[in-house]
C-alpha positions as CSV (number, residue, x, y, z in Angstrom):
1,M,-8.0,88.0,-25.0
2,P,-5.7,85.9,-26.8
3,N,-6.2,86.0,-30.5
4,D,-4.8,84.0,-33.4
5,D,-4.0,86.0,-36.9
6,A,-5.1,83.9,-39.9
7,F,-2.2,85.8,-41.4
8,D,0.6,85.1,-39.7
9,D,2.1,82.8,-36.5
10,R,2.5,85.6,-34.3
11,K,0.0,85.7,-31.3
12,Y,-2.3,89.0,-31.2
13,V,-4.1,90.2,-27.8
14,E,-7.5,92.1,-28.3
15,V,-7.4,94.9,-25.8
16,V,-10.6,97.2,-25.0
17,G,-9.6,100.3,-22.9
18,L,-11.6,103.1,-21.1
19,K,-10.4,106.5,-20.5
20,D,-13.5,108.9,-18.9
21,D,-16.4,108.2,-21.9
22,V,-14.1,107.0,-24.6
23,E,-13.9,103.2,-25.0
24,F,-11.0,102.0,-27.3
25,R,-11.0,98.7,-29.0
26,G,-8.3,97.1,-31.0
27,T,-5.7,94.4,-31.4
28,T,-1.6,94.4,-30.5
29,S,1.1,91.7,-31.2
30,W,2.8,90.4,-27.8
31,D,6.1,92.5,-29.1
32,N,4.2,96.0,-28.4
33,W,4.0,95.1,-24.6
34,G,6.2,96.9,-22.2
35,S,5.6,94.0,-19.6
36,R,4.7,90.4,-20.4
37,S,4.0,89.8,-16.6
38,H,1.6,92.4,-16.3
39,A,0.3,91.2,-20.0
40,L,-0.1,87.9,-18.4
41,T,-1.8,88.8,-15.1
42,A,-4.4,91.3,-16.8
43,M,-5.2,87.9,-19.0
44,R,-6.0,85.8,-16.2
45,T,-8.5,88.0,-14.4
46,P,-11.9,89.1,-15.8
47,D,-11.6,92.7,-14.0
48,P,-10.1,95.5,-15.9
49,Y,-6.2,96.0,-15.3
50,P,-4.9,99.5,-15.4
51,F,-2.6,99.7,-18.2
52,K,-1.6,102.8,-19.7
53,G,-0.8,103.0,-23.7
54,V,0.1,104.6,-26.8
55,L,-2.2,104.6,-29.3
56,K,-3.4,105.6,-32.9
57,P,-6.9,106.2,-33.6
58,L,-8.5,104.7,-36.9
59,Q,-12.1,105.0,-37.0
60,L,-15.2,105.9,-34.7
61,E,-17.0,102.8,-34.2
62,E,-19.8,104.1,-32.4
63,K,-21.4,107.0,-30.8
64,G,-23.7,106.0,-28.0
65,L,-25.7,108.4,-25.4
66,E,-22.8,107.8,-22.7
67,T,-19.9,106.6,-24.5
68,V,-18.0,106.7,-27.6
69,T,-16.4,103.9,-28.9
70,Y,-13.1,104.1,-31.5
71,S,-11.3,101.1,-33.4
72,V,-7.4,101.9,-32.7
73,Q,-3.9,100.5,-33.6
74,Y,-2.5,100.2,-30.1
75,L,1.5,101.1,-30.6
76,Y,2.7,100.4,-27.2
77,I,1.3,98.9,-24.1
78,L,3.2,100.2,-20.9
79,A,2.6,98.5,-17.3
80,P,0.5,100.5,-14.9
81,D,1.5,103.2,-12.5
82,V,2.5,102.5,-9.3
83,D,-0.7,103.6,-7.3
84,K,-2.9,102.1,-10.0
85,N,-1.7,98.7,-9.9
86,K,-1.7,99.1,-6.2
87,E,-5.5,99.8,-6.0
88,W,-6.3,97.2,-8.3
89,R,-4.0,94.6,-6.0
90,E,-5.9,95.8,-3.3
91,Y,-9.7,95.3,-5.1
92,Q,-8.2,91.8,-6.0
93,Q,-7.3,91.1,-2.1
94,L,-11.1,92.2,-1.2
95,L,-12.4,90.1,-3.9
96,D,-10.6,86.8,-2.4
97,L,-11.7,87.8,1.0
98,H,-15.5,87.3,-0.4
99,P,-15.3,84.6,-2.8
100,G,-18.7,84.2,-4.6
101,Q,-20.1,87.7,-3.3
102,D,-22.3,89.0,-6.2
103,D,-22.2,93.0,-6.6
104,N,-26.2,92.8,-5.8
105,Q,-25.6,91.5,-2.6
106,E,-25.5,93.2,0.6
107,V,-22.1,92.5,2.8
108,D,-21.6,92.9,6.4
109,L,-18.5,94.9,7.4
C-alpha cells in the first residue's frame, strides 16, 4: 500500500511478505524496487503478489502459535521469478472468469 512519510516528500510502500510460517512487515521507498511495473501491478490487486527480495530483520514483533512476525527493512525488492509470476497471472485469469465468486461458495466446473 502507498504510504506518505512525514519526514520527507518521498513515497513509501508498506510491504508484507510471507515465507513458510514467517511474516515480514516493513516499508520501503520506490528507489528500492527493481521493477516499477511489477510494483504497480501488485498495488492494484488485493491478492498477494509473488515478489522476491532482500531484507534486513530489525526486530521480532509477534510470536504466535502458527506464525512469527518480524519488522524488517526492505533493502531491495526484485521482480518475481517467471514460474511464480505465471502462476499468479493464471490465478487472476480464473478470478476474471468467475467474478464475484466467494471462496466459500461451491463452483460447478
